[in-house]
C-alpha positions as CSV (number, residue, x, y, z in Angstrom):
1,M,0.0,0.0,0.0
2,N,1.4,3.3,-1.0
3,K,0.5,6.3,1.1
4,N,1.5,9.6,-0.4
5,G,0.5,12.7,1.5
6,I,0.8,16.3,0.4
7,G,3.8,16.8,2.6
8,G,6.2,15.9,-0.2
9,G,4.6,18.3,-2.6
10,V,4.6,21.1,0.0
11,Y,8.2,20.4,0.8
12,G,9.1,20.4,-2.9
13,L,7.4,23.7,-3.6
14,A,9.0,25.2,-0.5
15,F,12.4,23.9,-1.6
16,I,12.0,25.5,-5.0
17,G,11.0,28.8,-3.5
18,A,13.9,28.8,-1.0
19,L,16.3,27.8,-3.8
20,I,15.1,30.7,-6.0
21,Y,15.4,33.1,-3.1
22,Y,18.9,32.1,-2.2
23,I,20.1,31.9,-5.8
24,Q,18.7,35.4,-6.6
25,N,20.5,36.9,-3.6
26,A,23.8,35.1,-4.2
27,T,26.7,37.4,-5.0
28,S,29.1,34.7,-6.2
29,F,29.0,31.0,-7.3
30,L,30.1,29.9,-3.8
31,M,27.2,31.8,-2.2
32,G,24.9,30.2,-4.8
33,A,26.2,26.7,-3.8
34,I,25.7,27.5,-0.1
35,G,22.2,28.7,-0.9
36,F,21.4,25.4,-2.6
37,L,22.5,23.6,0.6
38,K,20.5,26.0,2.8
39,A,17.4,25.3,0.6
40,L,17.8,21.6,1.3
41,V,17.9,21.9,5.1
42,W,15.9,25.0,6.0
43,P,12.9,23.0,7.3
44,A,15.1,21.5,10.0
45,F,16.2,25.0,11.2
46,L,12.6,26.1,11.1
47,M,11.4,23.3,13.3
48,H,14.3,23.8,15.7
49,K,13.3,27.5,16.1
50,L,9.6,26.6,16.5
51,F,10.5,24.1,19.2
52,D,12.6,26.7,21.0
53,Y,9.8,29.2,20.7
54,F,7.2,26.9,22.1
55,Q,9.7,25.4,24.5
56,L,8.9,21.8,23.4
């Protein structure tokens, strides 16, 4: 049984949006590469900040 939720689609769209944001604001190739890596892991940082905010 294959259970696909909308989470993958939401993450995919958010990744593309973050990638576009970081690439547009990059001033060099290295900053663009770092932006790509940031776009991959930003949800982890978001959840960490939310857990800190709600003290979970």
